[in-house]
N, C-alpha and C positions, 0 to 999 in steps of 0.2 A: 504494500500500500504506500502510495506517495502522499506527501503533505506539502501544502503551499501556504506561505504566510504573506498576507497583503495588508498594507497600511493605508487606510482611507481617512481623509480629513473630514468629509461631510457625513454626518450620521444618517441623513436621509438616503444618500447614495449607498452607504454601507448596508442599510436595510434592504434597499432594492436589489443589491448584489446578492445578499443572503437569500432573498426570496427566489431570485433567478436560479441560484445554485441548487436550492432545494428541489426545484422542478426537474432537474436533470436526473436521469435514471442511473447514471454511473457514479454519481456523488453519494458517498456513503454517509457522511456526517458533516454538518456545517455548524460551527460554534463560534460565537463572537462574544468576547468579554466586554462587559459594561455597556451593552447596547440596549437602549429602550426604544420601543416602537415610537416613531415620531408621530405626533398628533397635530392636526390642524387646529388653529385657534377657533373657538366658537364665535359665531356671528352674534355680537352683543346688541346690534341694532335690529329692532323689530321692523320688518318691512310690511307695510299695509298693502295687501294684494289688490284691493279695490280702489287704491288712490288714483290710478290712471283710468278708471272706468269710463269717464265721459270725454276722453280725448278726441275720439272720432265722431262724436254725436252730431256736430253741426257741419260735417263735411260729406259731400256726395261722393262716396267711394263705392265703386262697383267692380266686379271682376274684370269687365271689359276695359274700364279706365286704368286699372292696375296693369293689365297686359299691354295696353297700348303705350303706356309710359315706360314699361320695362323693356319691351321689344318693339320699338317704333318701326323698324324696317319690315317686320313680319306681318303687320296689319294691313 
């Protein structure tokens, strides 16, 4: 059995490499000292889903008008 030692600066990339190596069928064991799973910070700002509800209410938007503005040469 062969052993390889790799030093990685970024913990997120080390975790990604660990995940990749575990997916290989010929890798027997992957161990990393002092590595915690990186977590994304939680979104602390509450977003109101219906805040933009009336944006298109006073505009005359149809499927044909969208198509003609998106592809003017095809119409």
